[in-house]
TORDOZA-987688 format. One line per field, with one value per atom (N, C-alpha, C): x, y, z; atom name; residue in three letters; residue number from 1. Coordinates in steps of 0.05 Angstrom, whole numbers, padded with zeros to 5 digits. Layout:
TORDOZA-987688
east: c(X / ...)
north: c(Y / ...)
up: c(Z / ...)
atom: c(CA / ...)
type: c(Ala / ...)
seq: c(NUM / ...)
This chain:
TORDOZA-987688
east: c(-01820 / -01812 / -01787 / -01770 / -01746 / -01752 / -01773 / -01780 / -01790 / -01803 / -01812 / -01789 / -01769 / -01746 / -01730 / -01729 / -01714 / -01728 / -01754 / -01769 / -01782 / -01769 / -01780 / -01785 / -01767 / -01771 / -01795 / -01798 / -01821 / -01847 / -01848 / -01872 / -01879 / -01859 / -01864 / -01874 / -01863 / -01871 / -01900 / -01907 / -01935 / -01955 / -01947 / -01965 / -01969 / -01947 / -01949 / -01967 / -01964 / -01981 / -02011 / -02016 / -02044 / -02056 / -02041 / -02050 / -02054 / -02036 / -02039 / -02064 / -02070 / -02094 / -02119 / -02120 / -02144 / -02147 / -02125 / -02126 / -02135 / -02125 / -02133 / -02162 / -02172 / -02200 / -02218 / -02209 / -02226 / -02226 / -02204 / -02203 / -02218 / -02213 / -02225 / -02254 / -02258 / -02285 / -02296 / -02318 / -02330 / -02344 / -02344 / -02358 / -02387 / -02402 / -02431 / -02445 / -02462 / -02477 / -02505 / -02517 / -02544 / -02565 / -02584 / -02606 / -02629 / -02652 / -02675 / -02685 / -02683 / -02694 / -02674 / -02649 / -02628 / -02621 / -02610 / -02602 / -02572 / -02562 / -02533 / -02524 / -02498 / -02489 / -02493 / -02504 / -02509 / -02537 / -02551 / -02578 / -02597 / -02594 / -02611 / -02606 / -02581 / -02574 / -02587 / -02587 / -02599 / -02629 / -02642 / -02671 / -02677 / -02661 / -02665 / -02661 / -02641 / -02636 / -02660 / -02672 / -02695 / -02719 / -02722 / -02744 / -02740 / -02715 / -02710 / -02713 / -02706 / -02708 / -02737 / -02755 / -02783 / -02798 / -02785 / -02797 / -02800 / -02823 / -02828 / -02833 / -02820 / -02823 / -02838 / -02859 / -02875 / -02861 / -02853 / -02838 / -02855 / -02881 / -02900 / -02896 / -02883 / -02878 / -02862 / -02844 / -02827 / -02841 / -02865 / -02880 / -02901 / -02904 / -02924 / -02915 / -02934 / -02927 / -02913 / -02919 / -02906 / -02876 / -02869 / -02841 / -02826 / -02840 / -02827 / -02824 / -02840 / -02838 / -02816 / -02803 / -02782 / -02758 / -02745 / -02722 / -02697 / -02676 / -02650 / -02635 / -02632 / -02619 / -02590 / -02580 / -02553 / -02533 / -02511 / -02491 / -02475 / -02467 / -02451 / -02423 / -02413 / -02386 / -02367 / -02347 / -02329 / -02310 / -02299 / -02280 / -02255 / -02245 / -02222 / -02198 / -02174 / -02151 / -02148 / -02142 / -02139 / -02111 / -02108 / -02082 / -02065 / -02046 / -02028 / -02043 / -02034 / -02046 / -02044 / -02021 / -02017 / -02007 / -02023 / -02014 / -01994 / -01991 / -01972 / -01945 / -01942 / -01917 / -01897 / -01872 / -01851 / -01852 / -01848 / -01850 / -01827 / -01833 / -01813 / -01815 / -01830 / -01833 / -01860 / -01873 / -01900 / -01898)
north: c(01147 / 01120 / 01120 / 01139 / 01141 / 01146 / 01162 / 01168 / 01143 / 01125 / 01100 / 01083 / 01081 / 01064 / 01076 / 01102 / 01115 / 01112 / 01111 / 01109 / 01081 / 01061 / 01034 / 01025 / 01030 / 01022 / 01036 / 01061 / 01077 / 01066 / 01060 / 01050 / 01022 / 01005 / 00978 / 00981 / 00999 / 01003 / 01013 / 01031 / 01041 / 01019 / 01003 / 00981 / 00961 / 00955 / 00936 / 00948 / 00974 / 00987 / 00986 / 00992 / 00992 / 00964 / 00944 / 00916 / 00908 / 00915 / 00909 / 00921 / 00946 / 00959 / 00944 / 00936 / 00922 / 00895 / 00880 / 00854 / 00857 / 00877 / 00882 / 00889 / 00906 / 00914 / 00890 / 00872 / 00849 / 00829 / 00825 / 00806 / 00817 / 00841 / 00853 / 00861 / 00874 / 00883 / 00904 / 00916 / 00937 / 00925 / 00939 / 00930 / 00934 / 00912 / 00913 / 00920 / 00940 / 00947 / 00937 / 00926 / 00914 / 00936 / 00929 / 00947 / 00940 / 00953 / 00949 / 00921 / 00906 / 00879 / 00858 / 00865 / 00846 / 00847 / 00825 / 00825 / 00826 / 00838 / 00839 / 00814 / 00808 / 00784 / 00785 / 00763 / 00762 / 00772 / 00784 / 00794 / 00771 / 00748 / 00726 / 00716 / 00717 / 00709 / 00728 / 00754 / 00773 / 00768 / 00763 / 00757 / 00732 / 00711 / 00686 / 00690 / 00706 / 00712 / 00727 / 00745 / 00760 / 00741 / 00722 / 00703 / 00685 / 00676 / 00659 / 00673 / 00698 / 00713 / 00718 / 00717 / 00722 / 00696 / 00674 / 00649 / 00648 / 00641 / 00638 / 00608 / 00597 / 00569 / 00567 / 00550 / 00547 / 00528 / 00538 / 00523 / 00503 / 00505 / 00486 / 00458 / 00454 / 00427 / 00410 / 00422 / 00407 / 00398 / 00408 / 00401 / 00379 / 00371 / 00351 / 00323 / 00305 / 00278 / 00263 / 00269 / 00256 / 00262 / 00287 / 00294 / 00282 / 00282 / 00271 / 00241 / 00227 / 00198 / 00189 / 00208 / 00201 / 00189 / 00170 / 00156 / 00163 / 00170 / 00176 / 00150 / 00143 / 00118 / 00123 / 00147 / 00153 / 00139 / 00129 / 00115 / 00135 / 00126 / 00143 / 00147 / 00171 / 00177 / 00174 / 00155 / 00152 / 00176 / 00179 / 00202 / 00197 / 00217 / 00215 / 00229 / 00220 / 00234 / 00262 / 00281 / 00308 / 00312 / 00333 / 00339 / 00355 / 00370 / 00386 / 00410 / 00420 / 00443 / 00468 / 00471 / 00493 / 00481 / 00477 / 00464 / 00480 / 00506 / 00523 / 00525 / 00512 / 00512 / 00494 / 00500 / 00485 / 00456 / 00436 / 00409 / 00403 / 00390 / 00384 / 00402 / 00424 / 00443 / 00440 / 00418 / 00414 / 00417)
up: c(-01549 / -01544 / -01527 / -01531 / -01516 / -01487 / -01481 / -01453 / -01439 / -01452 / -01440 / -01432 / -01449 / -01442 / -01419 / -01417 / -01396 / -01368 / -01368 / -01343 / -01340 / -01349 / -01348 / -01319 / -01300 / -01273 / -01260 / -01265 / -01254 / -01265 / -01291 / -01303 / -01292 / -01288 / -01277 / -01249 / -01233 / -01205 / -01205 / -01223 / -01224 / -01231 / -01251 / -01259 / -01236 / -01221 / -01199 / -01177 / -01171 / -01151 / -01159 / -01185 / -01194 / -01193 / -01201 / -01200 / -01170 / -01153 / -01125 / -01113 / -01121 / -01111 / -01120 / -01145 / -01155 / -01143 / -01139 / -01126 / -01097 / -01083 / -01055 / -01054 / -01072 / -01071 / -01078 / -01094 / -01101 / -01078 / -01064 / -01041 / -01017 / -01009 / -00986 / -00993 / -01014 / -01023 / -01005 / -01013 / -00997 / -00973 / -00950 / -00926 / -00930 / -00928 / -00933 / -00906 / -00907 / -00883 / -00887 / -00865 / -00868 / -00874 / -00891 / -00897 / -00879 / -00883 / -00866 / -00865 / -00888 / -00889 / -00880 / -00877 / -00870 / -00841 / -00831 / -00803 / -00801 / -00780 / -00775 / -00761 / -00763 / -00749 / -00720 / -00709 / -00680 / -00672 / -00691 / -00684 / -00677 / -00690 / -00683 / -00655 / -00646 / -00619 / -00598 / -00605 / -00586 / -00584 / -00607 / -00607 / -00591 / -00595 / -00580 / -00550 / -00543 / -00514 / -00502 / -00517 / -00508 / -00504 / -00522 / -00520 / -00496 / -00491 / -00469 / -00442 / -00441 / -00416 / -00408 / -00428 / -00422 / -00413 / -00412 / -00404 / -00374 / -00364 / -00336 / -00331 / -00310 / -00303 / -00277 / -00277 / -00253 / -00234 / -00211 / -00191 / -00176 / -00180 / -00166 / -00176 / -00199 / -00210 / -00190 / -00176 / -00158 / -00132 / -00128 / -00104 / -00109 / -00134 / -00141 / -00133 / -00129 / -00121 / -00143 / -00168 / -00190 / -00191 / -00186 / -00186 / -00162 / -00139 / -00115 / -00116 / -00134 / -00136 / -00155 / -00169 / -00188 / -00173 / -00185 / -00173 / -00189 / -00175 / -00187 / -00193 / -00218 / -00226 / -00235 / -00231 / -00240 / -00222 / -00233 / -00217 / -00200 / -00176 / -00159 / -00170 / -00169 / -00179 / -00156 / -00158 / -00136 / -00134 / -00111 / -00106 / -00122 / -00136 / -00152 / -00138 / -00143 / -00131 / -00144 / -00127 / -00138 / -00148 / -00164 / -00176 / -00157 / -00168 / -00152 / -00140 / -00118 / -00105 / -00123 / -00136 / -00155 / -00181 / -00201 / -00226 / -00241 / -00235 / -00249 / -00236 / -00213 / -00199 / -00214 / -00211 / -00223 / -00212 / -00229 / -00220 / -00200 / -00178 / -00157 / -00133 / -00135 / -00112 / -00098 / -00101 / -00090 / -00060)
atom: c(N / CA / C / N / CA / C / N / CA / C / N / CA / C / N / CA / C / N / CA / C / N / CA / C / N / CA / C / N / CA / C / N / CA / C / N / CA / C / N / CA / C / N / CA / C / N / CA / C / N / CA / C / N / CA / C / N / CA / C / N / CA / C / N / CA / C / N / CA / C / N / CA / C / N / CA / C / N / CA / C / N / CA / C / N / CA / C / N / CA / C / N / CA / C / N / CA / C / N / CA / C / N / CA / C / N / CA / C / N / CA / C / N / CA / C / N / CA / C / N / CA / C / N / CA / C / N / CA / C / N / CA / C / N / CA / C / N / CA / C / N / CA / C / N / CA / C / N / CA / C / N / CA / C / N / CA / C / N / CA / C / N / CA / C / N / CA / C / N / CA / C / N / CA / C / N / CA / C / N / CA / C / N / CA / C / N / CA / C / N / CA / C / N / CA / C / N / CA / C / N / CA / C / N / CA / C / N / CA / C / N / CA / C / N / CA / C / N / CA / C / N / CA / C / N / CA / C / N / CA / C / N / CA / C / N / CA / C / N / CA / C / N / CA / C / N / CA / C / N / CA / C / N / CA / C / N / CA / C / N / CA / C / N / CA / C / N / CA / C / N / CA / C / N / CA / C / N / CA / C / N / CA / C / N / CA / C / N / CA / C / N / CA / C / N / CA / C / N / CA / C / N / CA / C / N / CA / C / N / CA / C / N / CA / C / N / CA / C / N / CA / C / N / CA / C / N / CA / C)
type: c(Met / Met / Met / Asn / Asn / Asn / Ala / Ala / Ala / Leu / Leu / Leu / Leu / Leu / Leu / Glu / Glu / Glu / Asn / Asn / Asn / Lys / Lys / Lys / Lys / Lys / Lys / Ala / Ala / Ala / Ile / Ile / Ile / Val / Val / Val / Ala / Ala / Ala / Leu / Leu / Leu / Val / Val / Val / Val / Val / Val / Leu / Leu / Leu / Val / Val / Val / Leu / Leu / Leu / Gly / Gly / Gly / Phe / Phe / Phe / Phe / Phe / Phe / Ile / Ile / Ile / Tyr / Tyr / Tyr / Ser / Ser / Ser / Met / Met / Met / Val / Val / Val / Val / Val / Val / Gly / Gly / Gly / Pro / Pro / Pro / Gln / Gln / Gln / Lys / Lys / Lys / Thr / Thr / Thr / Pro / Pro / Pro / Thr / Thr / Thr / Ala / Ala / Ala / Gly / Gly / Gly / Glu / Glu / Glu / Thr / Thr / Thr / Ser / Ser / Ser / Pro / Pro / Pro / Gly / Gly / Gly / Glu / Glu / Glu / Asp / Asp / Asp / Leu / Leu / Leu / Val / Val / Val / Lys / Lys / Lys / Thr / Thr / Thr / Ala / Ala / Ala / Glu / Glu / Glu / Lys / Lys / Lys / Leu / Leu / Leu / Ser / Ser / Ser / Ser / Ser / Ser / Ile / Ile / Ile / Asn / Asn / Asn / Phe / Phe / Phe / Asp / Asp / Asp / Gln / Gln / Gln / Ala / Ala / Ala / Leu / Leu / Leu / Phe / Phe / Phe / Lys / Lys / Lys / Thr / Thr / Thr / Ser / Ser / Ser / Gly / Gly / Gly / Tyr / Tyr / Tyr / Lys / Lys / Lys / Ser / Ser / Ser / Leu / Leu / Leu / Ile / Ile / Ile / Asp / Asp / Asp / Trp / Trp / Trp / Ser / Ser / Ser / Pro / Pro / Pro / Ala / Ala / Ala / Val / Val / Val / Pro / Pro / Pro / Ala / Ala / Ala / Gln / Gln / Gln / Pro / Pro / Pro / Thr / Thr / Thr / Gly / Gly / Gly / Arg / Arg / Arg / Ala / Ala / Ala / Asn / Asn / Asn / Pro / Pro / Pro / Phe / Phe / Phe / Glu / Glu / Glu / Val / Val / Val / Ile / Ile / Ile / Gly / Gly / Gly / Arg / Arg / Arg / Asp / Asp / Asp)
seq: c(1 / 1 / 1 / 2 / 2 / 2 / 3 / 3 / 3 / 4 / 4 / 4 / 5 / 5 / 5 / 6 / 6 / 6 / 7 / 7 / 7 / 8 / 8 / 8 / 9 / 9 / 9 / 10 / 10 / 10 / 11 / 11 / 11 / 12 / 12 / 12 / 13 / 13 / 13 / 14 / 14 / 14 / 15 / 15 / 15 / 16 / 16 / 16 / 17 / 17 / 17 / 18 / 18 / 18 / 19 / 19 / 19 / 20 / 20 / 20 / 21 / 21 / 21 / 22 / 22 / 22 / 23 / 23 / 23 / 24 / 24 / 24 / 25 / 25 / 25 / 26 / 26 / 26 / 27 / 27 / 27 / 28 / 28 / 28 / 29 / 29 / 29 / 30 / 30 / 30 / 31 / 31 / 31 / 32 / 32 / 32 / 33 / 33 / 33 / 34 / 34 / 34 / 35 / 35 / 35 / 36 / 36 / 36 / 37 / 37 / 37 / 38 / 38 / 38 / 39 / 39 / 39 / 40 / 40 / 40 / 41 / 41 / 41 / 42 / 42 / 42 / 43 / 43 / 43 / 44 / 44 / 44 / 45 / 45 / 45 / 46 / 46 / 46 / 47 / 47 / 47 / 48 / 48 / 48 / 49 / 49 / 49 / 50 / 50 / 50 / 51 / 51 / 51 / 52 / 52 / 52 / 53 / 53 / 53 / 54 / 54 / 54 / 55 / 55 / 55 / 56 / 56 / 56 / 57 / 57 / 57 / 58 / 58 / 58 / 59 / 59 / 59 / 60 / 60 / 60 / 61 / 61 / 61 / 62 / 62 / 62 / 63 / 63 / 63 / 64 / 64 / 64 / 65 / 65 / 65 / 66 / 66 / 66 / 67 / 67 / 67 / 68 / 68 / 68 / 69 / 69 / 69 / 70 / 70 / 70 / 71 / 71 / 71 / 72 / 72 / 72 / 73 / 73 / 73 / 74 / 74 / 74 / 75 / 75 / 75 / 76 / 76 / 76 / 77 / 77 / 77 / 78 / 78 / 78 / 79 / 79 / 79 / 80 / 80 / 80 / 81 / 81 / 81 / 82 / 82 / 82 / 83 / 83 / 83 / 84 / 84 / 84 / 85 / 85 / 85 / 86 / 86 / 86 / 87 / 87 / 87 / 88 / 88 / 88 / 89 / 89 / 89 / 90 / 90 / 90 / 91 / 91 / 91 / 92 / 92 / 92 / 93 / 93 / 93 / 94 / 94 / 94)
């Protein structure tokens, strides 16, 4: 019992280190690697990109009379004043 009282600081430091290790391991946890049935992050995006790249679009659509008879009803965008030639230049040195 006398040895415990003499080494109180060392024992407290050891307990704090052990508790810190367990808390860290619970928060971070083991890194999970995907198995054969699971997908890794971003794999669905790769599959979607592969599907999209395999799409072929028939350009003959733009030559049909139906496409050529379409009317553009979008409003005209008026010219807007432009900003500074160099937006990163110090103000006053334009």
